[in-house]
KOLGULUM-359528 format. One record per residue (C-alpha): z negated, y, x. Coordinates in nm, 4 decimals. Each point is the difference from the previous one (the first is absolute). Layout:
REM residues N
Z | Y | X
...
***
This chain:
REM residues 663
-14.5044 | 6.9525 | -11.0067
0.2681 | -0.1428 | -0.2270
0.3248 | 0.1728 | -0.0757
0.2949 | -0.1910 | -0.1403
0.3359 | 0.1051 | 0.1404
0.1865 | -0.1253 | -0.3030
0.3396 | 0.0990 | 0.1353
-0.0521 | -0.2799 | 0.2559
0.0358 | -0.2623 | -0.2742
-0.1060 | -0.3619 | 0.0081
0.0698 | -0.2797 | -0.2404
-0.3079 | -0.0981 | -0.1982
-0.0872 | -0.3650 | 0.0530
-0.2841 | -0.2450 | -0.0507
-0.0744 | -0.0187 | 0.3718
-0.3535 | -0.0796 | 0.1090
-0.0592 | 0.3434 | 0.1425
-0.2792 | 0.2542 | -0.0128
0.0788 | 0.3673 | -0.0215
-0.2973 | 0.1688 | 0.1624
-0.1533 | 0.2455 | -0.2454
-0.3387 | 0.0634 | 0.1626
-0.1746 | 0.0145 | 0.3346
-0.2012 | -0.3152 | -0.0684
0.3148 | -0.1988 | -0.0716
0.1139 | 0.0484 | 0.3602
-0.2759 | -0.2292 | 0.1230
-0.0168 | -0.2419 | 0.1767
0.3151 | 0.1132 | 0.1733
0.0244 | 0.3753 | 0.0537
-0.2528 | 0.2750 | 0.0290
0.1244 | 0.3421 | -0.1043
-0.1277 | 0.3181 | 0.1606
0.1543 | 0.3363 | 0.0873
0.3346 | -0.1120 | -0.1367
0.0158 | -0.3028 | 0.2315
0.0095 | -0.3670 | -0.1023
-0.1754 | -0.2164 | 0.2586
-0.0121 | -0.3774 | 0.0476
-0.1699 | -0.1937 | 0.2808
0.1961 | -0.2900 | 0.1482
-0.1416 | -0.3094 | 0.1597
0.1207 | -0.1467 | 0.3278
0.2775 | -0.2101 | -0.1534
0.1183 | 0.2378 | -0.2722
0.3759 | 0.0347 | -0.0167
0.1714 | 0.2831 | -0.1828
0.3484 | -0.0324 | -0.1431
0.2139 | 0.2432 | -0.1918
0.1283 | 0.3600 | 0.0252
0.3577 | -0.1170 | -0.0545
0.2370 | 0.1782 | 0.2366
-0.2042 | 0.0841 | 0.3077
-0.0005 | -0.0567 | 0.3730
-0.2056 | -0.2509 | 0.2031
-0.1067 | -0.3452 | -0.1135
-0.0251 | -0.1920 | -0.3250
-0.3776 | 0.0227 | 0.0473
-0.0551 | 0.3779 | -0.0137
-0.3413 | -0.0007 | 0.1625
-0.0484 | 0.2276 | 0.3012
0.2106 | 0.3070 | -0.0826
0.0145 | 0.3026 | -0.2290
0.2817 | 0.0423 | -0.2509
0.1023 | 0.2861 | -0.2261
0.1861 | -0.0512 | -0.3248
0.2293 | 0.3017 | -0.0036
0.3743 | -0.0628 | -0.0261
0.1313 | 0.1186 | 0.3364
0.3506 | 0.0634 | 0.1312
-0.0704 | -0.1213 | 0.3528
0.2759 | -0.1906 | 0.1832
-0.2120 | -0.1073 | 0.2989
-0.2024 | -0.3029 | -0.1114
-0.2438 | -0.0571 | 0.2848
-0.3521 | -0.1395 | -0.0023
-0.1806 | 0.3340 | 0.0038
0.1557 | 0.1113 | -0.3309
-0.2072 | 0.0016 | -0.3169
0.2572 | 0.0498 | -0.2767
0.3447 | -0.1330 | -0.0783
0.2297 | 0.0581 | -0.2973
-0.2041 | -0.1844 | -0.2610
-0.3483 | 0.0611 | -0.1396
-0.1541 | -0.3256 | -0.1181
-0.3698 | 0.0616 | -0.0562
-0.1514 | -0.3468 | -0.0187
-0.2036 | -0.2229 | 0.2273
-0.0774 | -0.3695 | -0.0397
-0.3315 | -0.0754 | 0.1680
-0.0703 | -0.3578 | 0.1042
-0.3594 | -0.0356 | 0.1159
-0.0077 | -0.3733 | -0.0732
0.0372 | -0.2035 | -0.3178
-0.3120 | 0.1534 | -0.1531
0.1220 | 0.3580 | 0.0388
0.3631 | 0.0770 | -0.0552
0.1269 | 0.2985 | -0.1907
0.2925 | 0.2381 | -0.0300
-0.0562 | 0.3733 | -0.0373
0.2827 | 0.2147 | -0.1342
-0.0459 | 0.3772 | 0.0289
0.2404 | 0.1565 | -0.2484
0.0338 | 0.3382 | 0.1648
0.3237 | 0.1954 | 0.0588
-0.1113 | 0.2353 | 0.2792
-0.0991 | -0.0754 | 0.3598
-0.2640 | -0.2689 | 0.0358
-0.1435 | -0.1309 | 0.3276
-0.0894 | -0.3647 | 0.0661
-0.2242 | -0.0332 | 0.3050
-0.0221 | -0.3770 | 0.0428
-0.2363 | -0.0497 | 0.2914
0.1444 | 0.2864 | 0.2039
-0.2919 | 0.2439 | 0.0130
-0.2563 | -0.2800 | -0.0368
0.1294 | -0.3518 | 0.0619
-0.2066 | -0.1406 | -0.2895
0.0742 | 0.2659 | -0.2619
0.2812 | 0.0616 | -0.2449
0.0013 | 0.3601 | -0.1148
0.2529 | 0.1219 | -0.2561
0.0276 | 0.3770 | -0.0342
0.2268 | 0.1748 | -0.2517
0.0665 | 0.3734 | 0.0378
-0.1915 | 0.0464 | -0.3241
-0.1884 | -0.2397 | -0.2233
0.2330 | -0.0082 | -0.2996
0.1166 | -0.3597 | 0.0006
-0.0029 | -0.3281 | -0.1845
-0.1484 | -0.2946 | 0.1861
0.0692 | -0.3584 | -0.1049
-0.1764 | -0.3087 | 0.1377
0.1320 | -0.3549 | -0.0284
-0.2488 | -0.2674 | 0.0985
-0.0293 | -0.3690 | 0.0749
0.2343 | -0.2922 | 0.0407
0.2414 | -0.0765 | 0.2797
0.1913 | 0.2704 | 0.1825
0.3152 | -0.0858 | -0.1924
-0.1843 | 0.0016 | -0.3324
-0.1320 | 0.3482 | 0.0697
0.3500 | 0.1207 | 0.0838
0.1371 | -0.1513 | -0.3209
-0.2617 | 0.1906 | -0.2011
0.0904 | 0.3215 | 0.1799
0.3677 | -0.0557 | -0.0575
-0.0566 | -0.0706 | -0.3683
-0.1794 | 0.3352 | -0.0181
0.2752 | 0.2048 | 0.1617
0.2978 | -0.1737 | -0.1633
0.2893 | -0.2339 | 0.0722
0.2161 | 0.0541 | 0.3046
0.3548 | 0.1348 | -0.0167
0.2736 | -0.2623 | -0.0290
0.3171 | 0.0701 | 0.2004
0.3387 | -0.1558 | -0.0772
0.0962 | -0.3161 | 0.1840
0.2545 | 0.1782 | 0.2217
-0.2882 | 0.2091 | 0.1411
-0.1161 | -0.3095 | 0.1904
0.3210 | -0.0083 | 0.2021
0.0473 | 0.1542 | 0.3434
0.0515 | 0.3766 | 0.0145
0.1623 | 0.2197 | 0.2628
-0.0874 | 0.3681 | 0.0351
0.0350 | 0.2786 | 0.2530
-0.0528 | 0.3731 | -0.0055
0.3448 | 0.0730 | 0.1360
0.2337 | -0.1703 | -0.2474
0.1626 | 0.3322 | -0.0834
0.3266 | -0.1046 | -0.1665
0.1600 | -0.2788 | -0.2015
0.1589 | -0.1483 | 0.3119
-0.3455 | -0.0537 | 0.1538
-0.1061 | -0.2045 | -0.3020
0.3174 | -0.2069 | -0.0020
-0.0344 | -0.0642 | 0.3734
-0.3579 | -0.1241 | -0.0392
0.1036 | -0.2330 | -0.2823
0.3097 | -0.1355 | 0.1728
-0.1804 | -0.0684 | 0.3269
-0.2733 | -0.1943 | -0.1788
0.2580 | -0.2025 | -0.1894
0.2131 | -0.0623 | 0.3106
-0.3067 | -0.1293 | 0.1854
-0.1023 | -0.2197 | -0.2927
-0.3270 | 0.1925 | -0.0411
-0.1173 | 0.0081 | -0.3645
-0.0431 | 0.3453 | -0.1562
-0.0988 | 0.1263 | -0.3460
-0.0760 | 0.3715 | 0.0327
0.1127 | 0.3004 | 0.2026
-0.2123 | 0.3137 | -0.0103
0.1106 | 0.3622 | -0.0138
-0.2254 | 0.2445 | 0.1828
0.0057 | 0.3778 | -0.0470
0.3547 | 0.0523 | 0.1319
0.1679 | -0.1232 | -0.3187
-0.1258 | 0.3092 | -0.1849
0.1642 | 0.3406 | -0.0255
-0.2187 | 0.2224 | 0.2225
-0.2928 | -0.2423 | -0.0474
-0.0200 | 0.0768 | -0.3728
-0.1443 | -0.2783 | -0.2154
0.2393 | -0.1659 | -0.2464
0.3110 | 0.1402 | 0.1681
0.2702 | -0.1726 | 0.2071
0.1982 | 0.1543 | 0.2844
0.3567 | -0.0270 | -0.1270
0.1526 | 0.0346 | 0.3459
-0.1922 | -0.2863 | 0.1625
-0.0369 | -0.2091 | -0.3188
0.2972 | 0.1007 | -0.2158
-0.0569 | -0.2690 | -0.2656
-0.3461 | -0.1545 | 0.0111
0.0565 | -0.1775 | -0.3313
0.3073 | -0.1777 | 0.1335
-0.1774 | -0.0863 | 0.3248
-0.2929 | -0.1434 | -0.1932
0.2315 | -0.2143 | -0.2117
0.1958 | -0.1142 | 0.3057
-0.3153 | -0.1140 | 0.1784
-0.1462 | -0.1666 | -0.3070
0.3058 | -0.2242 | -0.0137
-0.1174 | -0.1221 | 0.3411
-0.3561 | -0.0532 | -0.1265
-0.1336 | 0.3191 | 0.1607
-0.1865 | 0.2890 | -0.1649
-0.0236 | 0.3575 | 0.1252
-0.3567 | 0.1377 | 0.0009
-0.0243 | 0.3804 | 0.0424
-0.3045 | 0.2016 | 0.1044
-0.1612 | 0.2615 | -0.2250
-0.2325 | 0.2600 | 0.1520
-0.2844 | 0.1699 | -0.1806
0.0959 | 0.3651 | 0.0548
0.2833 | 0.1930 | -0.1676
0.2110 | 0.2499 | 0.1943
-0.0355 | 0.3650 | -0.1045
0.3581 | 0.0919 | -0.0846
0.1306 | 0.1830 | -0.3033
0.2900 | -0.1903 | -0.1479
-0.1512 | -0.3379 | 0.0923
-0.0610 | -0.1429 | -0.3461
-0.3201 | -0.1894 | 0.0821
-0.1594 | 0.3130 | 0.1433
0.1289 | 0.2282 | -0.2749
-0.1218 | -0.2242 | -0.2819
-0.3357 | -0.0733 | 0.1614
-0.0599 | 0.3707 | 0.0606
0.0984 | 0.0948 | -0.3547
-0.2407 | -0.2561 | -0.1475
-0.2862 | 0.0730 | 0.2400
-0.0031 | -0.3519 | 0.1434
-0.0789 | 0.0899 | 0.3626
-0.3449 | 0.0421 | 0.1527
-0.1355 | 0.3549 | -0.0045
-0.2226 | 0.2019 | 0.2323
-0.3152 | 0.1816 | -0.1081
0.2091 | 0.2911 | -0.1299
0.2124 | -0.2205 | -0.2220
0.3043 | 0.0280 | 0.2278
0.1943 | -0.2988 | 0.1290
-0.1613 | -0.1437 | 0.3112
0.2786 | -0.0022 | 0.2590
-0.0204 | -0.2482 | 0.2843
0.2675 | -0.1594 | 0.2186
0.1256 | -0.3478 | 0.0829
0.3511 | -0.1330 | 0.0803
0.1955 | 0.2595 | -0.2023
-0.2107 | 0.2917 | 0.1243
-0.1772 | 0.2091 | -0.2635
-0.1006 | -0.2336 | -0.2818
-0.2251 | -0.0322 | -0.3039
-0.2101 | -0.2938 | -0.1133
0.0436 | -0.1622 | -0.3427
-0.3370 | -0.0132 | -0.1741
-0.0139 | -0.3757 | -0.0504
-0.3471 | 0.0250 | -0.1545
0.1530 | 0.1991 | -0.2844
0.1274 | -0.2548 | -0.2521
0.3024 | 0.2045 | -0.1098
0.1004 | 0.0774 | 0.3582
-0.0442 | -0.3627 | 0.1010
0.2204 | -0.1264 | -0.2821
0.2613 | 0.2661 | 0.0771
0.0181 | -0.0921 | 0.3695
0.0207 | -0.3711 | -0.0801
0.2956 | 0.0601 | -0.2292
0.1924 | 0.1458 | 0.2953
0.0364 | -0.3515 | 0.1471
0.2628 | -0.0693 | -0.2660
0.2431 | 0.2155 | 0.1986
0.0081 | -0.2824 | 0.2549
-0.0508 | -0.3002 | -0.2279
0.3150 | 0.1142 | -0.1822
0.1751 | -0.0588 | 0.3339
-0.1150 | -0.3629 | 0.0043
-0.3164 | 0.0476 | 0.2048
-0.2698 | -0.2628 | -0.0732
-0.2811 | 0.1086 | 0.2304
-0.1617 | 0.2869 | 0.1892
-0.2533 | 0.0746 | 0.2704
-0.2231 | 0.3046 | -0.0483
-0.0983 | 0.1889 | 0.3148
-0.1902 | 0.3076 | 0.1227
-0.2345 | -0.0243 | -0.2985
-0.3464 | 0.0371 | 0.1570
0.1359 | 0.2739 | -0.0412
0.1344 | 0.0751 | 0.3487
0.0156 | 0.3741 | 0.0719
0.1767 | 0.1354 | 0.3091
-0.1294 | 0.3504 | -0.0642
-0.0518 | 0.2535 | -0.2774
0.1345 | 0.3529 | -0.0250
-0.3469 | 0.1388 | 0.0565
-0.0795 | -0.2373 | 0.2846
0.3264 | 0.0723 | 0.1816
-0.0553 | 0.3746 | -0.0233
-0.3516 | -0.0371 | 0.1415
0.1289 | -0.2213 | 0.2826
0.2586 | 0.2540 | 0.1144
-0.2659 | 0.2720 | -0.0046
-0.2379 | -0.2154 | 0.2021
0.2552 | -0.1045 | 0.2623
0.0738 | 0.3644 | 0.0729
-0.3618 | 0.0499 | 0.1072
0.0622 | -0.2278 | 0.2996
0.3020 | 0.1958 | 0.1225
-0.0419 | 0.1407 | 0.3516
-0.3334 | -0.1714 | 0.0572
-0.1016 | -0.2243 | 0.2871
-0.0542 | -0.3140 | -0.2036
-0.2907 | -0.1858 | 0.1518
-0.0671 | -0.3533 | -0.1146
-0.1627 | 0.0673 | -0.3397
0.2353 | 0.2866 | -0.0809
0.2913 | -0.2281 | 0.0832
-0.1339 | -0.2760 | -0.2251
-0.0482 | 0.2477 | -0.2841
0.3497 | 0.1418 | 0.0431
0.1564 | -0.3440 | 0.0225
-0.1653 | -0.1096 | -0.3259
0.1029 | 0.2982 | -0.2141
0.3136 | -0.1555 | -0.1510
-0.1038 | -0.3703 | -0.0047
-0.3118 | 0.0996 | -0.1939
0.2188 | 0.1302 | -0.2826
0.0847 | -0.3493 | -0.1240
-0.2171 | -0.1485 | -0.2752
-0.2721 | 0.2605 | 0.0510
-0.3102 | 0.0117 | -0.2135
0.0727 | 0.3678 | -0.0629
0.3235 | -0.0999 | -0.1722
-0.1516 | -0.2962 | -0.1851
-0.2596 | 0.2344 | -0.1489
0.2562 | 0.2686 | -0.0875
0.1637 | -0.1538 | -0.3075
-0.1019 | -0.1448 | -0.3346
0.0823 | -0.2665 | -0.2576
0.0012 | 0.0363 | -0.3756
-0.1242 | -0.3309 | -0.1385
-0.1211 | -0.1354 | -0.3353
-0.3515 | 0.0509 | 0.1409
0.0566 | 0.3643 | 0.0913
0.1080 | 0.1877 | 0.3128
-0.0914 | -0.1583 | 0.3358
0.0346 | 0.1206 | 0.3542
0.2332 | -0.2368 | 0.1824
-0.2567 | -0.0909 | 0.2652
-0.2305 | -0.1357 | -0.2703
0.2663 | -0.2442 | -0.1255
0.2088 | -0.0367 | 0.3156
0.0114 | -0.3802 | 0.0014
0.1563 | -0.0138 | -0.3466
0.3206 | 0.1832 | 0.0913
0.2026 | -0.2917 | 0.1379
-0.1548 | -0.2289 | -0.2621
0.1377 | 0.2179 | -0.2782
0.3417 | 0.0398 | 0.1617
0.0305 | -0.3802 | 0.0035
-0.1206 | -0.0160 | -0.3587
0.2497 | 0.2695 | -0.1015
0.2902 | -0.1953 | 0.1497
-0.1159 | -0.3400 | -0.1246
-0.0521 | 0.1013 | -0.3609
0.3345 | 0.1803 | -0.0033
0.1873 | -0.2947 | 0.1506
-0.1497 | -0.2314 | -0.2617
0.1290 | 0.2366 | -0.2699
0.3398 | 0.0423 | 0.1644
0.0723 | -0.3568 | 0.1137
-0.2081 | -0.2229 | -0.2264
-0.0291 | -0.2541 | 0.2797
-0.1557 | -0.0343 | 0.3431
0.0872 | 0.2388 | 0.2805
-0.0857 | 0.0283 | 0.3681
-0.2505 | 0.2782 | 0.0660
-0.2402 | 0.0638 | 0.2836
-0.1835 | 0.3006 | 0.1333
-0.1632 | 0.1340 | 0.3136
-0.3113 | 0.1636 | -0.1502
-0.2174 | -0.1887 | -0.2478
-0.3366 | -0.0270 | -0.1701
-0.1605 | -0.2959 | -0.1746
0.1878 | -0.0437 | -0.3271
0.3415 | 0.0861 | 0.1475
0.0513 | -0.3738 | 0.0587
0.0806 | -0.0303 | -0.3703
0.3071 | 0.2198 | 0.0407
0.1527 | -0.0932 | 0.3355
-0.0542 | -0.1345 | 0.3482
-0.0750 | 0.1741 | 0.3270
0.1271 | -0.0164 | 0.3522
-0.2300 | 0.0856 | 0.2887
0.1855 | 0.3115 | 0.1117
0.1071 | 0.1309 | 0.3368
-0.1097 | -0.2738 | 0.2337
0.1351 | -0.0397 | 0.3537
0.1896 | -0.2503 | 0.2104
-0.3304 | -0.1129 | 0.1499
-0.1178 | -0.3587 | 0.0294
-0.3384 | 0.1112 | -0.1310
0.1661 | 0.1024 | -0.3252
0.0980 | -0.3570 | -0.0786
-0.3708 | -0.0848 | 0.0113
-0.0846 | 0.3134 | -0.1988
0.2391 | -0.1093 | -0.2735
-0.1445 | -0.3532 | -0.0039
-0.3475 | 0.1442 | -0.0551
0.1095 | 0.2498 | -0.2650
0.1706 | -0.2495 | -0.2299
-0.3074 | -0.1792 | -0.1461
-0.1963 | 0.3246 | -0.0345
0.2849 | 0.1517 | -0.2025
0.0208 | -0.3164 | -0.2119
-0.3709 | 0.0260 | -0.0813
0.0606 | 0.3221 | -0.1931
0.3149 | -0.1228 | -0.1711
0.2783 | 0.1078 | 0.2354
0.1834 | -0.3301 | 0.0246
0.3490 | 0.1388 | 0.0564
-0.0432 | 0.1414 | 0.3468
0.1257 | -0.0190 | 0.3561
0.0445 | 0.2034 | 0.3163
0.3103 | 0.1438 | 0.1656
0.1248 | -0.2986 | 0.2006
0.0558 | 0.0900 | 0.3632
-0.1911 | 0.3250 | -0.0422
0.1189 | 0.3285 | -0.1486
-0.0664 | 0.2106 | 0.3095
0.0769 | -0.0841 | 0.3612
0.2499 | -0.2373 | 0.1559
-0.0048 | -0.3627 | -0.1091
0.0815 | -0.2930 | 0.2284
0.1660 | -0.3289 | -0.0818
-0.3178 | -0.2033 | 0.0457
-0.2106 | 0.2419 | -0.2055
0.2445 | -0.0141 | -0.2910
0.0159 | -0.3790 | 0.0070
-0.3792 | -0.0346 | -0.0013
-0.0342 | 0.2620 | -0.2742
0.2597 | -0.1735 | -0.2155
-0.1802 | -0.3315 | 0.0480
-0.3006 | 0.1561 | -0.1720
0.1904 | 0.2161 | -0.2490
0.1906 | -0.2909 | -0.1543
-0.3291 | -0.0642 | -0.1839
-0.0598 | 0.3579 | -0.1256
0.1314 | 0.0736 | -0.3507
0.1645 | 0.3241 | 0.1185
0.2179 | -0.0908 | 0.2992
0.1740 | 0.3111 | 0.1347
0.1269 | 0.0947 | 0.3453
-0.0318 | 0.3803 | 0.0247
0.0194 | 0.2445 | 0.2904
0.0092 | 0.3719 | 0.0684
0.2914 | 0.2177 | 0.1027
0.0148 | 0.0322 | 0.3781
-0.1482 | -0.3425 | 0.0683
0.1843 | -0.2993 | 0.1384
0.2039 | -0.1872 | -0.2591
-0.1952 | -0.3045 | -0.1163
0.2149 | -0.1723 | -0.2606
-0.0070 | -0.3755 | 0.0483
0.3543 | 0.0130 | 0.1413
-0.0849 | 0.2698 | 0.2590
-0.1303 | -0.2218 | 0.2817
0.3000 | -0.2133 | 0.0887
-0.0281 | -0.3646 | -0.1052
-0.0940 | -0.0099 | -0.3697
-0.0735 | -0.3714 | -0.0357
-0.3817 | 0.0259 | 0.0208
-0.0092 | 0.2934 | -0.2415
0.2243 | -0.1864 | -0.2436
-0.2165 | -0.3120 | 0.0117
-0.3259 | 0.1879 | -0.0613
0.1296 | 0.2156 | -0.2858
0.1741 | -0.3029 | -0.1518
-0.3358 | -0.1800 | -0.0015
-0.1356 | 0.2804 | -0.2204
0.2596 | -0.0913 | -0.2622
-0.0785 | -0.3708 | 0.0274
-0.3667 | 0.0856 | -0.0632
0.0633 | 0.2260 | -0.2997
-0.0741 | -0.2627 | -0.2695
-0.3496 | -0.0253 | 0.1498
-0.0524 | 0.3681 | 0.0840
0.1172 | 0.1239 | -0.3409
-0.2038 | -0.2642 | -0.1823
-0.3185 | 0.0830 | 0.1890
0.0541 | 0.3733 | -0.0482
0.0534 | -0.0291 | -0.3743
-0.2922 | -0.2389 | -0.0490
-0.2249 | 0.2338 | 0.2010
0.1084 | 0.2983 | -0.2099
-0.0482 | -0.1789 | -0.3317
-0.3355 | -0.1546 | 0.0992
-0.1393 | 0.3134 | 0.1732
-0.0098 | -0.2051 | 0.3177
0.0900 | 0.0570 | 0.3645
0.3402 | -0.0650 | 0.1539
-0.1334 | 0.0620 | 0.3526
-0.3575 | -0.1197 | 0.0612
-0.2230 | 0.0133 | 0.3076
-0.0979 | -0.3490 | 0.1122
-0.3611 | 0.0829 | -0.0879
0.0925 | 0.0284 | -0.3688
0.1230 | -0.3605 | -0.0073
-0.2376 | -0.1611 | 0.2513
-0.3236 | 0.1807 | -0.0862
-0.2279 | -0.2445 | 0.1820
0.1997 | 0.0134 | 0.3241
-0.1521 | 0.2542 | 0.2395
0.2982 | -0.0221 | 0.2357
0.2455 | 0.0688 | -0.2816
-0.2035 | 0.3061 | -0.0950
0.0755 | 0.1581 | 0.3369
0.3711 | -0.0833 | 0.0120
0.1920 | 0.3153 | -0.0936
0.3453 | -0.0772 | 0.1390
0.0739 | -0.2934 | -0.2301
0.0494 | 0.0300 | -0.3758
0.0310 | -0.2248 | -0.3013
0.3230 | 0.0675 | -0.1925
-0.0415 | -0.1175 | -0.3549
-0.1948 | -0.3170 | -0.0616
0.1642 | -0.2428 | 0.2400
0.1257 | 0.1764 | 0.3112
-0.1636 | 0.1500 | 0.3110
0.1714 | 0.2224 | 0.2573
-0.1009 | 0.0836 | 0.3573
0.2510 | 0.2600 | 0.1234
0.0595 | 0.0806 | 0.3654
-0.0636 | 0.3707 | 0.0673
-0.0237 | 0.0087 | 0.3813
0.2889 | 0.0688 | 0.2360
0.1094 | -0.2464 | 0.2698
-0.1809 | -0.3052 | -0.1356
0.1521 | -0.3329 | -0.0982
-0.2611 | -0.0901 | -0.2611
-0.3565 | 0.0565 | -0.1150
-0.3286 | -0.1660 | -0.0884
-0.0312 | -0.0910 | -0.3669
-0.3131 | -0.1060 | -0.1861
0.0442 | -0.2568 | -0.2757
-0.2975 | -0.0083 | -0.2389
0.1159 | -0.3418 | -0.1223
0.2736 | -0.2529 | 0.0663
0.3362 | 0.1644 | -0.0576
0.3710 | -0.0660 | 0.0199
0.1674 | 0.2160 | 0.2612
0.3524 | 0.1037 | -0.1008
0.2352 | 0.1223 | 0.2716
0.3376 | 0.1639 | -0.0485
0.2076 | -0.0329 | 0.3197
0.3678 | 0.0971 | 0.0109
0.0091 | -0.0186 | -0.3775
-0.1421 | -0.3523 | -0.0167
-0.3370 | -0.0888 | -0.1550
-0.2441 | -0.2470 | 0.1583
-0.3574 | -0.0901 | -0.0961
-0.3054 | -0.1287 | 0.1841
-0.3476 | -0.0903 | -0.1226
-0.2844 | 0.1730 | 0.1881
-0.3765 | -0.0584 | -0.0059
-0.2604 | 0.2634 | -0.0841
-0.0969 | 0.2209 | 0.2933
0.1528 | 0.2225 | 0.2685
0.3561 | -0.0611 | 0.1175
0.2321 | 0.1749 | 0.2422
0.3361 | 0.0191 | -0.1780
0.3177 | 0.0563 | 0.1992
0.2120 | 0.2528 | -0.1931
0.3179 | 0.1198 | 0.1728
0.1651 | 0.3197 | -0.1255
0.2556 | -0.2086 | -0.1867
-0.2606 | -0.1941 | -0.1999
-0.2121 | 0.0632 | -0.3063
-0.3123 | -0.2111 | -0.0487
-0.2238 | -0.0193 | -0.3072
-0.2520 | -0.2449 | -0.1428
-0.0455 | -0.1773 | -0.3338
-0.3448 | -0.0983 | -0.1233
-0.0867 | -0.3660 | -0.0447
0.0774 | -0.1171 | -0.3522
0.2564 | 0.2738 | -0.0628
0.3758 | 0.0360 | 0.0148
0.2386 | 0.2937 | -0.0017
0.3582 | 0.0209 | -0.1307
0.2952 | 0.0874 | 0.2228
0.3540 | 0.0587 | -0.1250
0.3383 | 0.0289 | 0.1661
0.0700 | 0.3428 | 0.1527
0.2276 | 0.2695 | -0.1444
0.1173 | 0.3417 | 0.1119
-0.1805 | 0.1755 | -0.2878
-0.2528 | -0.0838 | -0.2710
0.2674 | -0.0043 | -0.2728
0.1507 | -0.3106 | 0.1621
-0.3144 | -0.2075 | 0.0539
0.0307 | -0.3433 | -0.1580
-0.3324 | -0.1370 | -0.1265
0.1687 | -0.3362 | -0.0634
-0.0162 | -0.0559 | 0.3773
-0.3805 | 0.0244 | 0.0194
-0.1809 | -0.2654 | 0.2019
-0.3769 | -0.0207 | 0.0570
-0.1606 | -0.0299 | 0.3418
-0.3687 | -0.0711 | 0.0582
-0.2504 | -0.2667 | -0.0998
0.0258 | 0.0308 | -0.3783
0.2749 | -0.1301 | -0.2269
-0.0115 | 0.2991 | -0.2380
-0.0040 | 0.3796 | -0.0132
-0.0589 | 0.2553 | -0.2778
0.3237 | 0.2006 | 0.0099
0.0264 | 0.3381 | -0.1721
0.3510 | 0.0900 | -0.1050
0.1337 | 0.2670 | -0.2355
0.3116 | 0.2155 | -0.0330
-0.1313 | 0.2408 | 0.2653
0.0511 | 0.3137 | -0.2110
-0.1998 | -0.0246 | -0.3264
-0.2981 | 0.2338 | -0.0308
-0.1941 | -0.2721 | -0.1770
-0.1277 | -0.2758 | 0.2249
-0.2222 | -0.2941 | -0.0826
-0.1563 | -0.3046 | 0.1587
0.1993 | -0.1941 | -0.2580
0.2808 | 0.0309 | 0.2569
-0.1881 | -0.2381 | 0.2306
0.1134 | -0.3587 | 0.0074
-0.0940 | -0.2915 | 0.2236
0.2800 | -0.1221 | 0.2229
0.0259 | -0.2922 | 0.2391
0.2665 | -0.1328 | 0.2318
0.0940 | -0.2593 | -0.2584
-0.0320 | 0.1771 | -0.3347
-0.1240 | 0.2992 | -0.1961
-0.3098 | -0.0313 | -0.2178
-0.1269 | 0.2253 | -0.2785
***
């Protein structure tokens, strides 16, 4: 029953946790039969967890699969997204609360009241796993124990909390300069600009197209003088091309994944025929991580890792089979099922199980078929980059990934992948944030405005009004979609006011993030985690606690001028209108809050205060001497450090008030 996947490492702690070593130890929670772990829920049982997934914060009523999936269409019927986060927090009442973590790197199915509305059934593909149970206490206490087991969250540099602009379609230096100048001309703060795949030479990792970006080092230095960092993308696969140094060296040293015959497994992504670095091989992982120095030597201070589920467009073998199969339909009268089969020949090539079972990893534990350790691939790419950047830079760096597994939160953040310009995806992002926080991914956010599809002015404003509270705040869109930079919709005043508010809030947001990371706590919490005795709060999934003091209730519906908000206690309502802040005290209960597109509204708990500072056009220029507290307390525990040191401590917390600073 037990098999330790030691290349999925965890930090040893003194957490109050039971590693299940026998069948009897599963009781009273799970029964175990035929490879399935079964738990019976009561009528009020709520189930949290699973990190990056679709549907609600309470996961009851659907079936989910943990299997890192390159799927850009995030709709309710899906079962897998980019991350595999195999934990559930079961709340059956104060007398029965527990967290179950299934440490298992292959596909595992969580049927949470889908087949039988009262049954949780967890089914791994085989029964070689480690199961941990954490029991008792409040919901937050259980999460803290879990987080102490899996290790401290990644700490980004302070500039990473600024606003970022990205687009697949910035293909030359002039595009970057235009984006920067238009933000500055409109008075819209900006800290980062992202480079998608077009900055590379023929989509080859760690190369720069010298025609479109003739001097990336000079461009990086030029932008940094304006308080802006360039953040390039790195993809998982390496182009097959003799003379390309990364490919030549990796091939010579045997660092790419092999097929059953010991030959390089050849797949394809953006550059066409490609090979996959074997990130589960320690030497290969260290070698790939060292390649990042090519770009850090040009002044680059951060990266985003992509396509690392890994995404496979096709393989040599699969493409050959597809062409052979399509020929069998030639000249036929394609009736409905023949037509469906013919239509699906080429789409079925992508990310096929046949390809995922066709290559192998050489690990410290021996040779493993990829399918058996699939969920560890993106995890180990992030680890490879993170450990290398610590060696190279010796200070904090921005790093986030698309694919992830529990444990990857120690090395970088995540973004939620290829979402769409859909109103429903604002709500999806709201619901994903606390679930990702539960398993340590604090530095996270979604593509503001949606990656795919055409954004509208009102959608972007509403999305920004939520995203000013997410640690990763990036506007990103796909080539071929409508331009959605904050200056792309005519009048920029509302966009400027909302993004400026993010910078005014940064003393609070950064403090709460760092305290959550250092205390193994949550940055985003469901209301039910704070107001455990409030049955209404337990069912509210479109409002979140941000840190200890603040509650948000974003608008995510088109053509409305406000929304109903539930206040579990008396709170101070804070409204930003046309750049001005006003406050109003509200009683506990339900309230309809008028929220025009130009406004941002949030709430401060009774007995708390939050710090606001004067705005700036980038994080480098924020002046903490301008901080003033708003709320019903006269003090706040402010965390402040240099924003770059790898070492961080709660010793950097000091109590501040509007009148003086206290130790």
